[in-house]
C-alpha positions as CSV (number, residue, x, y, z in Angstrom):
1,M,157.0,144.3,181.7
2,T,160.4,142.5,181.7
3,A,163.9,144.1,183.2
4,A,164.9,145.7,179.8
5,E,161.5,147.4,179.1
6,L,161.8,148.7,183.1
7,L,165.4,150.1,182.5
8,S,164.8,151.6,179.3
9,E,161.8,153.7,180.6
10,D,163.3,156.8,182.2
11,L,159.5,157.8,183.2
12,D,158.6,154.5,184.4
13,I,157.7,155.4,188.3
14,I,158.7,153.1,190.6
15,S,157.2,152.5,194.9
16,V,160.1,152.5,197.5
17,E,159.2,151.2,200.5
18,V,161.9,151.9,203.4
19,R,161.1,149.8,206.5
20,T,163.5,148.7,209.6
21,V,165.3,145.6,210.5
22,S,161.8,144.8,212.6
23,G,159.8,145.5,209.4
24,K,158.2,148.8,211.0
25,L,157.5,151.2,207.6
26,L,159.7,154.5,207.7
27,G,158.6,155.5,204.5
28,E,157.1,155.4,200.9
29,V,158.3,157.6,198.0
30,S,157.6,157.3,194.0
31,A,161.2,157.2,192.1
32,L,162.8,156.8,188.9
33,P,165.1,154.0,188.4
34,K,167.8,156.4,187.4
35,E,167.6,157.8,191.3
36,T,170.1,156.7,194.1
37,A,170.0,155.3,197.3
38,G,170.8,158.5,199.0
39,S,168.5,160.6,197.1
40,V,166.1,158.2,198.5
41,K,167.5,158.2,201.9
42,Q,167.2,161.7,202.3
43,R,163.7,162.2,201.3
44,V,162.7,159.3,203.9
45,L,164.8,160.9,206.6
46,E,163.3,164.3,205.9
47,N,160.2,163.2,207.1
48,A,161.2,161.4,209.6
49,D,161.6,162.2,213.7
50,D,164.0,164.7,214.7
51,E,166.2,162.1,216.2
52,L,166.4,160.1,212.7
53,R,167.3,163.0,210.5
54,G,169.6,164.0,213.4
55,N,171.5,160.8,212.7
56,A,171.0,160.8,209.6
57,G,174.9,160.1,208.8
58,R,175.1,156.9,210.5
59,Y,171.9,155.0,208.4
60,R,172.9,153.1,205.5
61,L,170.2,151.3,203.0
62,V,170.2,148.0,202.4
63,H,168.9,145.9,199.8
64,D,169.2,142.0,199.7
65,L,171.8,141.9,202.4
66,T,174.2,144.6,200.5
67,V,175.0,148.0,201.9
68,L,174.0,150.5,199.2
69,K,176.5,153.6,198.6
70,D,174.7,156.9,198.3
71,H,175.6,156.9,194.9
72,T,174.5,153.3,193.7
73,R,171.3,153.7,191.4
74,L,167.8,152.0,192.1
75,S,167.8,150.7,188.9
76,E,170.9,147.9,190.2
77,C,168.7,146.7,193.0
78,I,165.5,147.2,189.9
79,S,167.2,144.3,187.6
80,Q,168.0,142.1,190.3
81,E,164.8,141.8,191.6
82,L,163.3,141.6,188.0
83,A,165.8,138.2,187.6
84,E,164.2,136.3,190.2
85,E,160.3,138.3,189.2
86,D,159.0,138.5,186.3
87,C,157.1,141.9,187.6
88,L,158.1,144.3,190.4
89,Q,155.4,145.4,192.5
90,C,157.2,147.0,195.3
91,L,161.1,147.3,195.9
92,V,161.4,147.1,199.5
93,L,165.0,148.6,201.6
94,M,165.9,148.6,204.9
95,M,167.3,151.1,206.7
96,V,169.9,150.5,209.1
97,C,172.1,152.3,211.6
98,S,175.9,151.3,212.2
99,A,177.9,151.3,214.1
100,P,180.8,153.6,214.9
101,S,184.5,151.5,214.7
102,T,186.7,151.3,217.5
103,M,189.1,153.2,216.4
104,A,186.7,156.5,215.8
105,S,185.2,155.6,219.5
106,W,188.5,155.1,220.7
107,I,189.8,158.2,219.5
108,S,186.4,160.1,220.5
109,S,186.6,158.5,224.1
110,N,190.2,160.0,224.7
111,P,190.4,164.1,223.4
112,N,192.9,165.0,226.1
113,Q,195.8,162.2,225.2
114,L,195.4,163.6,221.1
115,P,194.9,167.6,221.3
116,E,196.0,167.5,217.8
117,V,192.4,165.6,216.7
118,D,190.1,167.0,219.4
119,Q,187.6,167.8,217.1
120,L,186.4,165.0,215.9
121,T,184.3,164.4,218.7
122,D,182.2,162.9,216.7
123,P,183.1,159.2,215.9
124,Y,180.8,158.7,212.9
125,L,183.0,161.7,211.3
126,A,185.8,160.0,212.3
127,D,185.1,157.2,210.3
128,S,183.9,159.1,207.5
129,V,187.5,161.1,207.3
130,F,189.5,157.4,207.5
131,Q,187.5,156.1,204.6
132,F,187.6,159.1,202.4
133,E,191.5,158.4,202.9
134,C,191.3,155.2,202.0
135,A,189.2,155.4,198.6
136,A,191.5,158.7,197.8
137,A,194.4,156.4,198.2
138,A,192.8,153.2,196.0
139,R,192.0,156.0,193.3
140,S,195.6,156.9,193.0
141,Q,197.0,153.9,193.3
142,P,199.3,153.2,190.2
143,K,199.9,149.2,188.7
144,A,203.1,147.8,190.1
145,S,203.4,146.0,186.5
146,S,203.6,149.4,185.0
147,V,205.8,151.0,187.7
148,S,208.1,148.2,187.2
149,A,208.6,148.5,183.1
150,A,208.9,152.3,183.5
151,I,211.9,152.4,186.0
152,S,214.1,149.7,186.7
153,Q,214.2,147.6,189.8
154,D,218.0,148.8,190.5
155,S,217.6,152.3,188.8
156,R,214.5,152.5,191.6
157,T,216.4,151.0,194.7
158,Q,218.6,153.8,193.7
159,V,216.7,156.6,194.2
160,I,214.3,156.0,197.0
161,T,217.4,155.0,199.0
162,W,219.2,158.3,197.7
163,L,215.7,160.5,198.9
164,G,215.7,158.4,202.3
165,M,219.4,159.7,202.9
166,A,218.5,163.2,201.5
167,C,215.2,163.1,203.9
168,G,217.9,162.1,207.4
169,A,220.4,164.7,206.2
170,T,218.1,167.5,206.1
171,R,216.0,166.5,208.4
172,L,212.7,166.2,206.4
173,E,210.1,163.8,207.4
174,H,209.3,160.2,206.7
175,G,206.2,161.7,204.9
176,L,208.0,163.4,202.4
177,L,209.6,160.1,201.4
178,H,206.7,158.5,201.0
179,G,204.9,161.1,199.3
180,A,207.8,161.6,196.8
181,V,208.2,157.7,195.8
182,R,204.4,158.0,195.8
183,T,204.3,160.8,193.0
184,L,207.0,159.5,191.0
185,D,205.7,155.8,191.0
186,R,202.2,157.5,189.9
187,Y,203.9,159.6,187.0
188,A,206.6,156.5,186.0
189,A,203.0,154.1,185.3
190,S,200.9,156.6,183.8
191,V,203.7,157.8,180.7
192,A,204.1,154.3,179.6
193,R,207.6,154.4,178.6
194,E,211.2,153.9,180.1
195,I,212.3,156.3,182.1
196,T,216.2,157.3,181.1
197,L,218.6,157.9,184.2
198,P,218.7,161.6,183.4
199,E,214.5,162.1,183.6
200,L,214.8,159.9,186.6
201,Q,217.1,162.3,188.7
202,K,215.6,165.5,187.5
203,L,211.9,163.9,188.6
204,T,213.4,162.6,191.8
205,L,213.6,166.3,192.6
206,S,210.6,167.4,191.7
207,S,208.5,165.0,193.4
208,L,210.5,165.7,196.4
209,C,209.6,169.9,195.8
210,L,206.1,168.7,195.4
211,E,205.7,167.4,198.5
212,M,207.4,170.0,200.9
213,K,205.0,172.3,198.7
214,L,202.1,170.5,199.7
215,A,203.2,170.1,203.4
216,N,202.7,173.1,206.2
217,A,203.4,175.7,205.8
218,D,205.2,176.1,209.1
219,D,207.7,173.5,208.4
220,F,208.9,175.1,205.1
221,P,209.2,178.9,205.9
222,P,209.4,181.0,202.1
223,G,212.9,180.3,200.4
224,Q,213.4,177.0,202.3
225,W,212.3,174.5,200.1
226,Q,214.6,176.2,197.4
227,R,217.7,175.7,199.6
228,V,216.8,172.1,200.5
229,L,216.4,171.6,196.9
230,Q,220.0,173.4,195.6
231,H,221.2,171.9,198.3
232,L,220.3,168.4,197.2
233,S,221.3,168.6,193.3
234,H,224.3,170.1,194.5
235,G,224.4,172.4,191.4
236,Q,224.1,170.0,188.5
237,E,220.0,171.1,188.2
238,C,219.0,174.4,188.7
239,L,216.3,175.2,190.1
240,S,214.1,176.7,187.2
241,N,214.8,172.9,185.6
242,I,213.2,171.4,188.4
243,L,209.9,173.8,188.3
244,R,209.5,173.1,184.6
245,T,209.7,169.2,185.7
246,E,207.6,169.4,188.6
247,H,204.7,171.6,186.0
248,E,205.3,168.2,183.5
249,M,204.7,166.2,186.2
250,L,201.4,167.6,187.5
251,R,200.0,167.8,184.4
252,Q,200.4,164.1,183.5
253,L,198.7,163.6,187.0
254,D,196.0,166.2,186.2
255,F,197.3,168.1,189.3
256,D,195.3,165.6,191.6
257,V,198.2,165.2,194.8
258,G,199.0,165.1,197.8
259,T,197.1,161.6,198.0
260,P,197.5,159.4,201.4
261,T,199.9,156.7,201.3
262,S,200.4,154.1,203.6
263,L,202.2,156.1,206.1
264,T,199.0,158.1,206.7
265,F,197.3,155.1,207.8
266,L,200.1,153.7,209.4
267,D,200.0,157.3,211.6
268,G,196.1,156.3,211.8
269,L,196.8,152.5,213.1
270,T,200.2,153.6,216.1
271,M,197.7,156.3,217.6
272,R,196.8,154.0,220.4
273,L,200.6,153.2,220.8
274,T,201.2,157.1,221.1
275,S,198.4,157.9,223.4
276,G,199.7,158.1,226.9
277,P,198.7,156.6,230.2
278,G,195.3,154.6,229.8
279,E,194.3,153.0,227.1
280,G,196.7,151.4,224.8
281,Y,199.6,150.6,225.5
282,G,201.2,154.0,226.5
283,P,204.4,155.8,226.6
284,S,207.0,153.3,226.9
285,T,210.1,151.7,225.4
286,N,207.8,148.4,224.3
287,A,205.1,151.1,222.4
288,A,208.0,153.4,220.7
289,L,210.0,150.4,220.1
290,R,207.3,149.0,217.8
291,V,206.0,152.7,215.9
292,A,209.9,152.8,215.1
293,S,209.9,149.4,214.1
294,A,206.4,149.6,211.9
295,Q,207.8,153.2,210.1
296,L,211.4,150.9,209.3
297,L,209.1,148.6,207.8
298,A,206.7,150.6,205.8
299,E,209.7,152.3,204.4
300,L,211.4,148.8,203.5
301,A,207.8,148.2,201.6
302,L,208.8,151.0,199.1
303,Y,211.0,149.0,197.6
304,D,209.1,146.4,196.1
305,P,206.6,147.7,193.9
306,S,204.3,144.4,193.9
307,F,204.1,144.5,197.5
308,Q,203.5,148.4,197.7
309,Y,201.0,148.2,195.8
310,G,199.1,144.8,195.1
311,F,197.4,145.8,198.4
312,P,195.7,148.2,199.5
313,A,197.8,151.3,201.5
314,A,195.8,150.7,204.7
315,I,196.7,147.3,204.5
316,V,200.3,147.7,204.1
317,A,200.4,150.1,206.8
318,A,199.0,147.1,208.7
319,S,201.3,144.5,207.9
320,A,204.2,147.0,208.7
321,L,202.5,147.4,212.3
322,G,201.5,143.2,212.5
323,V,205.4,142.5,211.4
324,A,206.7,144.7,214.0
325,F,204.3,143.6,216.8
326,M,206.1,140.1,215.3
327,T,209.7,140.6,214.8
328,V,210.6,143.1,217.9
329,V,211.8,139.7,220.0
330,D,210.2,140.5,223.5
331,E,208.4,142.6,225.5
332,D,210.9,144.1,227.2
333,G,212.7,144.3,223.6
334,F,215.6,142.9,224.2
335,N,215.5,139.7,226.4
336,P,213.9,136.6,224.2
337,Q,211.0,135.2,225.5
338,P,209.5,131.9,224.7
339,I,206.8,132.1,221.7
340,D,204.1,130.4,223.9
341,Q,204.1,133.3,226.5
342,C,203.8,136.1,224.4
343,M,201.0,134.3,221.8
344,G,198.4,135.9,224.4
345,E,199.5,139.6,224.1
346,L,200.3,139.0,220.3
347,K,196.9,137.9,219.7
348,A,195.2,141.1,221.6
349,Q,197.3,143.5,219.5
350,H,196.6,141.8,216.3
351,D,192.7,141.6,217.4
352,A,193.1,145.2,218.0
353,L,194.8,146.2,214.8
354,L,192.0,143.7,212.5
355,D,189.4,146.0,214.3
356,D,191.6,149.9,213.8
357,L,191.8,148.8,209.8
358,S,188.0,148.1,209.8
359,S,188.0,152.2,210.2
360,Y,189.5,152.6,206.6
361,C,188.2,149.5,204.8
362,P,185.0,147.8,206.2
363,G,184.1,147.6,202.6
364,L,186.8,144.9,202.5
365,L,185.2,141.8,203.7
366,D,188.3,139.4,203.5
367,R,190.8,142.5,205.5
368,G,192.1,139.5,207.4
369,V,193.0,137.5,204.5
370,A,194.8,140.6,203.3
371,L,196.4,141.0,206.2
372,R,197.8,137.9,206.9
373,D,198.8,137.4,203.2
374,A,200.8,141.2,203.3
375,E,202.5,140.1,206.7
376,R,203.8,137.0,205.4
377,K,205.0,138.4,202.3
378,L,206.4,141.7,204.4
379,L,208.2,139.0,206.8
380,E,209.7,137.1,203.3
381,L,211.0,140.2,202.2
382,L,212.1,141.5,205.7
383,Q,214.8,137.9,206.2
384,E,215.7,138.2,202.4
385,C,217.0,141.8,203.2
386,A,218.8,141.1,206.7
387,T,220.0,137.6,205.6
388,C,221.6,138.6,202.5
389,G,218.9,136.1,200.9
390,R,218.6,139.0,197.6
391,P,221.9,139.5,196.1
392,G,222.3,143.4,194.7
393,R,221.4,146.6,196.0
394,L,218.2,146.0,197.7
395,V,220.0,144.7,200.4
396,E,222.9,147.4,201.2
397,A,219.9,149.7,200.9
398,F,218.4,147.5,203.5
399,Q,221.6,148.2,205.7
400,L,221.3,151.7,205.4
401,L,217.9,152.0,206.2
402,V,218.1,150.4,209.8
403,Q,221.6,152.6,210.0
404,R,219.4,155.5,209.2
405,H,216.1,154.9,211.7
406,A,218.2,153.5,214.0
407,R,219.8,157.2,214.2
408,R,216.9,159.1,213.8
409,A,215.1,157.2,216.8
410,T,215.3,160.0,219.2
411,P,212.5,160.1,221.8
412,E,209.8,161.9,221.4
413,A,207.2,163.8,224.0
414,Y,205.2,161.2,224.7
415,F,208.2,158.5,224.6
416,T,209.9,158.5,227.6
417,V,212.6,156.2,226.3
418,I,216.8,155.7,225.7
419,C,217.6,156.9,222.0
420,D,220.5,153.9,222.9
421,D,218.1,151.7,223.5
422,L,215.4,152.6,220.8
423,A,218.2,152.7,217.8
424,R,219.4,149.3,219.5
425,G,216.2,147.6,219.6
426,L,215.6,148.9,215.2
427,Q,219.1,146.8,215.0
428,L,217.5,143.5,216.6
429,L,214.7,143.0,214.7
430,S,214.2,139.4,214.0
431,P,212.5,137.8,210.8
432,K,213.5,134.1,212.0
433,V,211.1,135.4,215.7
434,G,208.6,137.2,213.5
435,L,208.3,134.0,211.0
436,E,208.0,131.7,214.2
437,K,205.3,134.0,215.5
438,Y,203.5,134.6,212.4
439,R,203.1,130.8,211.9
440,A,201.8,130.0,215.8
441,L,199.3,133.1,215.2
442,Y,197.6,132.0,212.1
443,A,198.1,128.1,213.1
444,L,200.0,127.1,210.1
């Protein structure tokens, strides 16, 4: 029977053997080609011993060195085997137990340092959450070309700068800025037409309105988000018009909002630095400066849609932290240090960053290459802005960005740092030093 004939017959039953890496038979089931790998795995584990059933979430089925997702249909494996053979006697799958990522293991072993995530004591559960966030961000990521076609670069730069200043003036969190920009970009990409300036003003306020509603209710008690919008609009837009535009955006986006942003992933990747004594870098000026620098760089990335949406959101976040490691001028943050003396620490930080990145995108096999390319582009963008190499509004926007982050760089509860030192460190970020460390790190 040919592959086409077999796959066209829904009633053809095939035999599926599931074995361990050593070849031990765990179970044999009969299945239809349209059945999924997850269904087969579940049926085999139902008849397995208690230990296997208790750890069902850790097991994956593998076919011909390819890890099968639970929704993968057996027909995809069958067609591959029939392309190599004239007939199929039995489909053999291997069941393997995947290890948790280093970041998930670290979280589960440091519950006292991260009380807000003390429920994630199972590292496999943490990995599931990380990977769900990454998949959700990928599904909602707009095309950079569509965003640029709908909003001109100058107009978009003005909008992001205004949103940053508005969030700073009203003490709104960085996450609201990132969420509002992503929502606005997704809407712009979906309408497939150029958005006029009057429309853009209402859409910007509506995006921010939506993010405030999705935020923690304790941060926005009844009436607060309305007052914020009225203050920011300066009477140019009434609240009813903003809400009507918000409803239009929601319908256009099929009510799929509140998706993860690059800052979502950056918060996860910086947990080791903000944790406190013990593993990681601890509550030091060094750690605080790197976290604050990464937040600044992640916001800078918003201005370039080809960069922001040219990589997965987790890669953008990792590149912001990687470049922060490179551009802080030395271990103390202020005194220059020869490149060769700090490369050992930089390599260790970078290796840990790559390990943590695997928590979000384990299926991205070339994540090291993607991170390298993203870091290079972010360093080049930083250099152009810092040296005024790119004329126009972006240079002005970057100067305002640094000033705003320096003013906002107040010590958090886990940072025993002096605010003036942190602000000074942000203003001393060196793209030149960063590029030198980048070339040394990647042996370029």
